[in-house]
N, C-alpha and C positions, 0 to 999 in steps of 0.2 A: 902746452896741449899736445898732444902727439899729432903726426900727420892724419891717422886711421881714425880719429875720433870724432866722429860726427855729432856730437854733445851741441845744445844751444850756443850760438856764435856770439860772442861779445859785442858790447854797442858798440858801434861807429866811432872812432875817433875824431876829433874837429880837424884833422888834416885831410882826412877823407874828403870824394867830392858830397855836395849835397844830398839830402836824400830823394831830392828829383831826378836825379838821376837814373838809368837806365839800370836795372839791378846786371848784377853779374851771373853767367852759368854755372851750376857746379860741374865738377869734374868726377863726382864720385858714380854717377849712372855711369861709364864707362868702366869703371873698375867693378861694379858690381855685374854688369851683363858680359864682361870681357871683350869689350867693344875695340876692335881695333881697325881703324880706317884705312888698311894697306892691301891690296890685291896684285899678285904675282912678281912683288918687289917693286911695285909702283904705289904711290899716293893716291890716295883717292882722287880723282880730276872732276870732283865735283864743281858745277857752275856757281854753286852758291852754298853749299854745305861747308861744314868745318873739316879741314884738312890738317892731321897731325903728321907731322914730320918731325925727324931728330934734328938736334941743336947741329947748328954747323961751328965746327972747330975755329973756323979762321973767318975774318969779316968779309963781307960782300956787299959792293957799294952798289946801292939804288938799282938792284935787278929787277925787272919787269917779270911778272911770273908769267908761266907757260901754262895756258888752260888747258891744253893739250896731254903734255907730259904731268900735268898736276903736280908740279914742284914750284915752292915759291919760296926765295929765300929772304930771310927776315934779314932787316937792318941789323948792324949789333948794339944798336943803342935803344932797340924795343923789346921791351919785357913782355910777358904772356899776355896777350890782348884779351880783352872781352869781345865776346861774341854779339851783336845787336842785328837783328833782323838776317841772322845767317851770314851777316858780314864781320870781318873781324877788325874788331877797333883797339888800337894800343895807346895807350898813354906813354910819353917819352918819360925815360928816366929823371931825366933832371927836371920835370916839372912832378913827381910822385910826391912832393910833400905840399903841392900847392892844390889849394881849391880851385876846381875849374867848372866853368860854366859848359854844360853841354847840352848836346840837343836833348828835348823829352821827346823819347823815342815812340814810334808807333804802335809798339808792343807791349802796353801796357807801363811805360814810362811814368813817372808821377811818383809819389810819395810811396815809401816801401811799408807795406802793410805788414802786419803782426803774423797775418795767415801766412801758409807757403804760397808765397808770389812765384809770377812765372815770369820767364825773360823769353828770348825771342824763340821765335818757333817750339813753343811751350816747354822751354827748359826753364827751370826754377832758376832761384835766386842765388847768391853766393854771398856768405859773410866777407868782413875784409880780409881775414885770415886766408881764407881759402884762394884768392890770386895770388899770396903770397907764399903759399905753400905749393900751390902749381909752379911758380917760377924756382923754388927750393928745390922741386923735383927734376929741374931743366925739362920741361916737357913744354912744346911750342904747340900753341893750335892757332894755324894762322890759316886765311881762306884766300881763294883766288882773287878776291878783292879786298885789299888789304885797305884799312883806314888809317889816318890820323888827325892830330887835331889842326885846325887853321888858325890862323892869327886871332879869329875874333872868339878863337875857344870852341866854336861849333865843328862837328866832327865832317871831317873831310875824307875824300875817297881817292887813292891812289889806284883807278880803274886799268885793266889791262887791255881795255876795248881800244883800238884803234880812232872809232868815231863814238862818242857817246850819243844822247837820246836829243841833243839839241845841237849837235856839230853841225855846222854848213862849212868845209873848208874851200870847197868853190865846185862849180857846174860840173867840169869833165870828170876829177876826181870821185866825186861824190857819185855821178852817173854812171860810172864804170863799175862801183861798188853796189849800186842799187841794182844793175842788170846781174851782176855777180850774184847777187843775192838770189834773184828770180831763179837764173841758171841752173843754181843749186838744187833748187827745190822742184824742179821741172818733174820730177816723177809724180809727186804729189799733185801737180794742177793738170795733167795730161792722163793720168793712167785709168782714172773714174769712169770719163765717157769710153774709155778704149773696150770696158768692160760691160756696161750697161746698154750701150747701142746695140750691140750684138745681139745680147739677150733679149733684147725688145724686139728683135726680127731686124732692126734698121740696116740699112746698106750702106756701104764707103762713103757713098757721099752725106746721108744721113751723120755718121760719126765725124765727117769733117766740120758738119756745120757747129754741132754741138760742140765739138771741141773748141772752134772760134768762139761760140756762145760763152763757154767757160773762161776762156781769157778775158774777152770785154767785161764779163759782170768778176771775175776775182780783181782786175784793175780798178773798176769801178768803186766795188764795195773796200777794196785796201784804201782808198783816198777818203771815204767816208770814216772808215772806222780810224784811222789816225787823225782825222780831222776832228770827227765828233765824238768818237767811241771812247774807249779807253787812253788813247793817245800813243800807245806804245807801239815799236815799230814790228807789228804781225800783219801777216798776209792773211787773206782773207780767201779761201777758195774750197773746191767741193770736200766735203770731209768722209773720210773713210767710215766714220758711226753713222752716216746716211746709208751707205751703202747696202748693209745687210738686209734693213727695212726695203729700202728700193727693189730690191732681189725678191722678197717674199711678195711685193705688190705685182711685179713683172709675171712672177710663176704661180699667182693665183688660179683657180680652177675656172672661175668665169672667163679670164684674159686669155685662157690658153686654147678656148674655143674659136677665136676670133678669124674671119675671115677679110681679104682685102688688105689695106695698110694696118696692121698692127701696131706698127711704131707709133705713128701718129696717135691712135687712139690710147694706148699704154699711157705715152708720154703727158698726155692732158687728163690722166688721172692721176699721175704722178704730180703735176702742177698743184692740181687743185689739193691734194692732199698735204702739200710742201707749204702754199700758201696759209691754210688754217692753222699748221702748226708754226708757223712762223709768227702770224700775228699772237698765238698764244704765249711764245718767245717774246715778243716785244712787251705783251701785258706784263711777263713775268719780271722784266728789267726795270722797264719804267716805272712800274708801281711800287717798287722797292723791295717786293716780296724776295727778288734774288738776294738782296742783303742779309734776310733771314735764313733762308734755304742753305747760304753760303756757311752759318755758323754748323752746321750738320756735315759740312763736306769739309774733310781732312786728308792728309797724303796717303792714309790707309786706306781711306775709300777712292779716291782718285787714280791709286798706281794700279789694283786689280781690274777696274775697270776699263782703264785704257788699255791695258794687257788685253784683258779679253776682245776687244776690239782686231788687235792683231791677229791672234791665235786663232780666231774663228772662221779664219779663210783659208785653213789648211788644205780642204777639200778642192779648192781652185789651183794652188800654187802648183806644186811639181806634176800632178798627173796632167797638167796642159804642158810643161815642160818634157815631158816624157814624149809626146808625138814628134818632138825632133831634138832629141838627146844632143847631138852634136853641136847644135847651135844655141840649144837654153842652158846645157850646161856650162857652156865656155862663158854665156853671160852670167850665169851666178859666179863663177871663178873669178872671173875678170873683179866684178863689184867688191868681193872679198878680200881681192889682192889689193884693189886700190884702196879700200875703205880700211883696212887693218895692216897689211903688211909694207906698205909704202907711203902711211898716213904722215910720216914726219918727213918726208922728204919735201924741200922748199924749191920752189923756183921764182926767181926774181921777188924773193919775199913771201910767196905765197904756196900755202899747202896745196897743190893744184889737184892732187890724187884725191885728197880727200873732200876737199870742197865741190868737185865737179866729178864726183864716181860714177852717179847715175848718169850723164849726157856722155863722158869717155867711154863707160863701157857698153852703151847703147850704141855709141857712133862706131867701134871697133868691131862690134859684134856683127852689126849692120853692114859695114863695109865686107867682112869676111863672109857673110851669107850672100854678098852680092856677087862677090867673085865667085862663089861655088856654083851660083844660078846661071852666071854669064858663060863659066866653063862646061855646061852641062851637066853638073854632078847629078841634078834631079832632073835630069830628061832623059824619059824613056820612049823608045820605038813605038810611034803611032797612038801615043797617050797625050792627051790634051789636057790642063790643068784646068781652064776654066768651063769645059764640061761638068756639069753635075752629078755626083758618084751615084744618083740613083738612075742617073741614063748610060750608065759603062757598061759594056756588053762584055767586053775583053777581061777573062781572069787576069792575063798579065797586068793589065792597066788598075783593077781593082787592088791588085796586091802592092801597088806603090801609089794608089791616089792618095794615101794618107801623108806620104813624106812630099808629094808634089803641094797638096793644099797647105802644108804647114810649114815648108825648110823654102820653098822658095819665097822670093824677097818681090816678084812681078803678079802676083797675083791680085792684088788691089789697084783699082784703077782712080783711087780717089784723088792723087793729084793731078791727074790728066783731066780730070771733068771737073775739078773745083774750078769757080771763077777766080779772079785776080783780085778781084774787091767785092765784098759782100759787107754789109752792116747788119749787125744782129739788132734785131727789134724785137719789142715783148708780143706776146700770143702769137709767135710765129707758126706755132704748131695747130692754132687754132682757139677757141674759147676753153678754159679750163673745167675738167668734171669734176665736181665735189663729191665726195662719200665720206659719211661719217666715219665709219668702221677704220679704213683707210687714214683719215685724219688724227685717229685718236691715237692709234699708234706711233703716226709722227710726231705726235705732241709729247708721249714719253720720251722718243729718241730725242726731241730738241732739248728736253734738261739733260739727258745725259750728254749732248752736245755742250752744253751749259758747264757743266761739272768738267768736261776737257778743257775749256777756255779757262776757268777757274787757277787750274793748274799751269797754263801757260802762261796767264797772266803774274801769276806770283813767281815764276821761274825768271820769265824775261825780264821784270822788273828788279830784280835782284841785280841781273847784268847790266843792266845801261841807264838806269833812272837812280835818282838820289835816294827813294825810299819806295816800299811798295806803296801802291795805290791803296785810295782810302775803298771802303765798301760802297760810298755811292759812286766812284769811278767804276767801280767793279757792275753795279746793277745798269751805269750807263753804258757799259762796253757789252754787255749781255743785251739791252735791247735794242741797241745799233747793231748786233749781230742778226737780230730777229727782222729789221728791216731789212737786211742785207739778204737774208733768205727767201723774203719776201721778192725782192728784186731778181732771186734766182730761179725762183717759182714763176713769175711772171715771164722771164726771157726761156724758160724751158730749157736749165741744165741738167735735170733729171735727179739732181741731190740739193739739198740745202747749203746754203753757205755759213763757214766758221773759222775760227781762227785753226790755222792748219798747224798741229803739236809737232810738226820736225822743225818747226820754224825756230823754237828754242833750241834746237841743236846747232841749225843753221847760224844763228846770231853768235853761238860760241866757238864756233868753230872758224868763220868769216872774221871775228871780232866786229863787227859794222854793226853799229847800234843806233846809227842815225836815221831819224823817220822821215829827214829829208832826202835819203837814199830811196827808201824804200817808197817814196813818194813818186820819185823820177822814174824808178822803175814799173811802177805801177802805170805810168804815163805809157812809158815803152810798149807795155804788154796790150794796153789799149789801141796801141797803132797796129801792133802786130796781129791782132785779132780782127782788124778791117782788112788784113790781105789774106785773102780764101785760100791761096796756095800755102799757106803757113799751116793752116788746119789739115787740107789735105796732105801735106808731106807728113804731119803727126799721124794721121788716120791710117796711113800707110804701113806703119809699123807690124810687122808680122806679131800674131797673135803669141806666137812662142816666147817671143823676146819680152811682151807685156807681162806673161806671166812670170818669165824669170827675174823679171825688175820688181815684181810684185811681191815676190819672195822676199826679198831684200826687203823691200818698203815694207811689208807686216811684219817683218823680225823685229824690223828698227822701232817702229810702233809700238810693239809690246815691251821692248826693252826702255823706251823712253816714258811709259808708261809706269814701270816698273822704278825708274829713277826717281820717280817722288818720293821714295821711300827714303832717301836721303835726308829730308826734312825730318824724321821721325827717328826713333829707335828702331833700326831694321833688327837689331838682336834681340829684340823683346819677345819673350813667349806667344805672349798675348797678339802682337802683331804678326808672326808669323802664322800661325791658328787662323787668324780672320784672313789673311791673304792667300794662306793655302786653302781654306775653304770655299773662297768666293772664286778661285781660278777653277778648283776642281769642280765645283756645282755649276759656275759658268759653261764647261763642256757636257758635263752628264745629262744635267736637266734638259738642255734644249736636245740631246740625242735621243731620250725616251719621247718625248714631242715629235723630232724629224722622223722615229722609226713608222709614224702612221704614216707620213707621206709617201717612204720609200715602200710602195706595195703592189702586188702584181697589177690593179686597177689605176695604178698611177700612168700619167701621160709620157709616155716613152720617149716622145718627141723631144724632153726637156734632156739636156746633157746629163751627164752623171753629176757633176759637180754642182748642178743647179739643183739637183731632187730634194735637198734638204730645205729648200725655201718654199716648196708645193704644199708645207704641211697645214697652211691655214684652213683647206676644204677636208682635210683630213685627220684633224690634232683628236686628243681624246676629248674634248668639251664636247658636248654633243646637246644642247638643249633647244628649248624652243625658238629660243631667238637666234636667229643667224648671224646677223652683228656682234653680238656678245662672242659666239664660238669664233667668228675671225680674230676679234681682238686679243682674247686670251691665247689661243692658240698659237697665232702668230707671234705676240710680243713674248710670251714663255718660251718659245723657239727660239730669241735672240740672245746669243753669248754674253753681250754687254750688261744686257737687262737683267739676266740673272745675278751676273757678278756685282753689279749698282746695289742691287736690292738685297742681296747678302751682306756685301760691305755696308752698308749705311745703317742697317739695323744692328749688326753685331758692335760696329764700331762706336756707335752712340748708346749701345746698352751695357757692352762688358764694362767694367770697372777699368780704369786708366788715367793717369796724370796726364796733363797738357803736355807734360816733356817726354812722356811714354809715347803719347799717340801723334807729336809732332805737330801740332794745330798749326794753321797756316797765320802769318800775320799780317795784318792789314794797318794800314795806317789809320790812326784815328783823326776824326775831323776836326778837333780842337788843337791838336798838334799840326795838324797840315796848314790851318790857318796861321799859324805862327811861324811856320818856315817857309820862305820864299822860295826855296829850290823845289818845294813839293809842289808850289801854286805854278812855276813856271812849267813844270813836267806833266801836269795834269790839267790844266788850266783850258778852256775851251776858247778857240781863236774868234775874233771880229765880235769880241765882248758877248758871243751868244752865251758866256757863260751866266749872264746876268739873270738869264730868264731860269737857270735851275736854282738860283738864290733863293727862291719862293717855291723850289720843290727840292729840300735839303737832301733827302733820300737817295739822291742822284746825282749830286753835285760833288763838289769837293768837301 
């Protein structure tokens, strides 16, 4: 039979593994689509997808794979590996004629069916000759997480991680790595309060309080999630998914005409909406509905949905940077240089420029702006930056008021006015106000936040755990995220709490996957939240620097969303069209709704970059029911909602194989019960798991 002959495969010989072993994926789809996972001379540095590299002419002794470089040097005795759960599994040459007992994998391992079976991530099985043909073609498909056989015949893994999920090397190193983990995600934790509090009319002191509250809730909910949720080392925090609906609520017409302290009144409305939506997410998770819905959610759905979250804030980014170009542009250039051009430079074994891109860029820019302010670069004779622009009479001062306000670093008094110690407490802004129309919008958004978390669970598990979680663990994690958002609503952070998408990138870069390290880092975060000066210091970051950092963070979020396509056939015309339509309509449909909000009668006191979110009272839906009008006009003006609806409908109605769609792989409950490693990775501590033995849809 020729190598190109796709005719029926011969029956397995008695020397091959038993039928219950996981099927091998085919290589024919790569030939049909012309897929070559190489970019700009480098191999694809996927965290968990396959990487194709040319064969090495000489032997390489036991090299550790480099995730950032994306190059893996295969051992000289390793033939073409099979791919299981997106992880390469190699059979040693000396054991190729022996029947080897292997773990039944979570992606449908078991008896090989006569129908077209499917392997990891939706890739179909291959006949026994196909692996031989791959070896004959001298093609290697290796992954950054290569596997080998252990002494007991089970599949083991030589991980590139410095610390894996259950590693606890010592208090000092694990504490340092945990703090490093949080420091590298500084932008994700602090930037949302710096956006929404000024939008609500809050003062610098209010911003300082909300920042401290966010740090406290993030630490507490992370501990809860690692202990009783998915048990993966994922940080919980304010999600950008909740930012757009929060801005829509803040800029609704009924809240714009308020007198007095607008901040507290708007915050109480947000709290009520978040609490109801979080209760809905709790029901979604612990009832087991999430495990059913997850069957409809694949990489082709997750990719455009999360990408739309980042792309939707384009109107906020550079327009604010333009208020002080010499500060904002320098900030953007620094994070680009650190994250791209200096990313491979190591200092004491750590890629400091890549890991600490945000804090380094922020610190250098802030220091430069401070020097310019102190040297009088933004001081103008007879002009005071603390005088409101409406009270300035001199034309000379009016001309420079924008530069004084946005370029100087001493216009905020948050650091001076904040106390040294402050304990965040629930209902600190007052009793939440519950409105059904706002809560319904947040309920839909909580589903999208769950979609975001599903992608993060799958990607992070392939990095740090022995196997992906079961659907029960997935449901348990989503339910716990709902409880975390209830806490965020009670304490008043302004947004819900969910798994931070950027966490997967941080794990891959820092190579730190120990949940003990993240737990210690969460404890440090709680201690820092009690020091009021920390929140005041963060609240004093100039708004131009915040906008410049968000340009980087939102671009990274869009890229991380699209990176989910590595689990599917990214070159498939089906997937290309679905993702393209989802992204285009996610920008175009909201633009149609938002044009009703930008009108001569709109509230001109709202900044131009927030006018997109006042559509709720001006949208095209005008029925007798005001609540329904608010719900439809607001929901359909959100970019991520349109992307999610288009993607989930098309992906689940347009014909396509599991291999093409790249269906996410989750461990089967039966297989998990037979594998001690899965139990150790995901079992609840303190014998709490005994409770869930009666509720199997949220257990292992």
